[in-house]
C-alpha positions as CSV (number, residue, x, y, z in Angstrom):
1,M,15.8,3.3,6.1
2,N,16.6,5.8,8.8
3,K,15.6,5.6,12.5
4,N,12.3,7.5,12.1
5,E,11.3,5.2,9.2
6,L,12.2,2.2,11.3
7,V,10.1,3.5,14.2
8,S,7.1,4.0,11.8
9,A,7.6,0.5,10.5
10,I,7.7,-1.0,14.0
11,A,4.6,0.9,15.0
12,E,2.7,-0.3,11.9
13,K,3.7,-3.9,12.2
14,S,3.3,-4.2,16.0
15,G,0.2,-2.0,16.5
16,L,2.1,0.1,19.0
17,S,2.1,3.9,18.9
18,K,5.1,5.6,17.4
19,V,6.0,6.9,20.9
20,D,6.0,3.3,22.3
21,S,7.8,2.0,19.2
22,K,10.5,4.6,19.6
23,K,10.9,3.7,23.3
24,A,11.2,0.0,22.4
25,L,13.8,0.7,19.7
26,E,15.8,2.9,22.1
27,A,15.6,0.2,24.8
28,F,16.9,-2.4,22.3
29,E,19.7,-0.1,21.3
30,G,20.6,0.5,25.0
31,A,20.6,-3.2,25.8
32,V,22.8,-4.1,22.9
33,T,25.2,-1.2,23.6
34,A,25.4,-2.1,27.3
35,S,26.2,-5.8,26.4
36,L,28.8,-4.9,23.9
37,A,30.4,-2.4,26.3
38,K,30.8,-5.4,28.7
39,G,32.4,-7.4,26.0
40,E,29.4,-9.7,25.7
41,S,27.8,-10.7,22.4
42,V,24.0,-10.5,21.6
43,T,22.5,-13.3,19.6
44,L,19.1,-13.1,18.0
45,V,18.5,-16.6,16.5
46,G,17.8,-16.4,12.8
47,F,18.5,-12.7,12.7
48,G,22.2,-12.3,13.6
49,T,24.8,-11.7,16.3
50,F,26.2,-8.5,17.5
51,S,29.8,-8.9,18.9
52,V,33.0,-7.1,19.8
53,A,36.1,-7.7,17.7
54,K,39.6,-6.5,18.6
55,R,41.7,-4.9,15.9
56,E,45.4,-5.0,16.4
57,A,47.7,-2.0,16.0
58,R,48.9,-1.6,12.5
59,N,50.8,0.8,10.1
60,G,48.9,2.9,7.6
61,V,49.4,5.8,5.2
62,N,48.0,9.3,5.5
63,P,46.4,9.8,2.1
64,A,46.8,13.5,2.2
65,T,50.6,13.5,2.9
66,G,51.6,10.0,2.0
67,K,53.4,9.7,5.3
68,A,53.4,6.4,7.3
69,I,51.3,6.6,10.4
70,K,50.7,4.2,13.3
71,I,47.0,3.1,13.8
72,A,46.2,2.2,17.4
73,A,44.6,-1.0,18.4
74,K,40.9,-0.8,19.2
75,K,37.7,-2.7,19.7
76,V,35.0,-2.5,17.1
77,A,31.3,-3.6,17.0
78,K,30.6,-6.4,14.5
79,F,27.3,-7.9,13.1
80,K,27.1,-11.3,11.5
81,A,23.8,-12.1,9.8
82,G,21.9,-15.2,10.9
83,A,20.7,-17.9,8.5
84,K,17.2,-16.6,8.0
85,L,18.3,-13.0,7.4
86,A,21.1,-14.1,5.0
87,E,18.5,-16.2,3.1
88,V,16.1,-13.3,2.7
89,V,18.8,-10.9,1.5
90,N,20.0,-13.4,-1.1
């Protein structure tokens, strides 16, 4: 499912117009992004938790040349499914 299909599904299930559904989805994306940028997690009980994880610097290999390279430390966004979502998926 892509973003346009998700907007259509939200509109259908909520009774909102597609324009309002797109605004709601973009507001959700913005709120989650802002919280993660501050280092905070976002928990939706039963659905899951968005959080920030820190990856340490490590050594890697350039697959094209086979040379060893240094991979810098960075923060990455993470999602852990909640109990209800995990149950539905399984």
